[in-house]
N, C-alpha and C positions, 0 to 999 in steps of 0.2 A: 504494500500500500504506500502510495506516495504522499508526502507531507503537503498539505495545502499551504500555499503561500500567497501573499498579496502585498501590495504597497499602496500608499495613499499620497495624494498631492493636496496640499492646503493652499488655497489662494489667500495669501496673507493680507492682501488689500481688501478683500471682502470680509475677512474674519473680524468680528467685533470683540473677541476675547471672552465670550460668555462661559467658556470651559465646559459646555455640555458634552462635547466630544471627549474631553479628558475623563469625565465620569463614565461615559458610555463604553470606552475601550476596555475590553476584558483583560487585555495584556498590559495595560498601562503604558502604551507606546506613544502617547501624545502628551506634550508638555507645553507650558506657557513660554513663549519667546521672551527674550530679555530686551528686545528693541521695539519701539513704537512703530506702527505703520503710519501711512500718510494721514489717516483719519484720527490718529491719536489714541489708538487702541493697542494693547499688547496681544498680538495674534498668537495662535498656537502653532506648534511645529511637530513634525513627525520625527521621532527619535531614530528611526532606522533608515533615514534618507542616506543613500549612497552605500548601504551595506549589501553585500552579495546575496543573491536570492536564496541560496541554500542555508544561509545563516540567519535569515529573517524570522521573527516570531509572528509577524502579522499574518493572519489567516484570510484576510479579505472579507471579513464577516459583514461589513457595511454598517455596523452599529454607530460608528462615528458620523458617517454621512447622513444616516437617518436622523440623528439627533441634532444636526446642524440647521438652525433656523435661517441662516444666510446662504445656504447651498454653496458653501465654500470648499467642500471636500469632495474629491473624486477618488474612487476606489478602483484599483486594477488588480485582477486576479491572474494567477498563472505563474 
């Protein structure tokens, strides 16, 4: 059985830093960024950005994207 893997992209200019996705991620892979975006919010960031596919913990479950009221998260599986 192959391991399910996924990755997400967060549009940091759309993100208002509500942190709903942080709470929704079952693996705890989303964190609050330390820099403000152009709108003055602290957006979220994906901890596994740039990590090789076989080492990722993200399963592509979509919980983060479903919880995002700004539709700022795209999930990619595979």
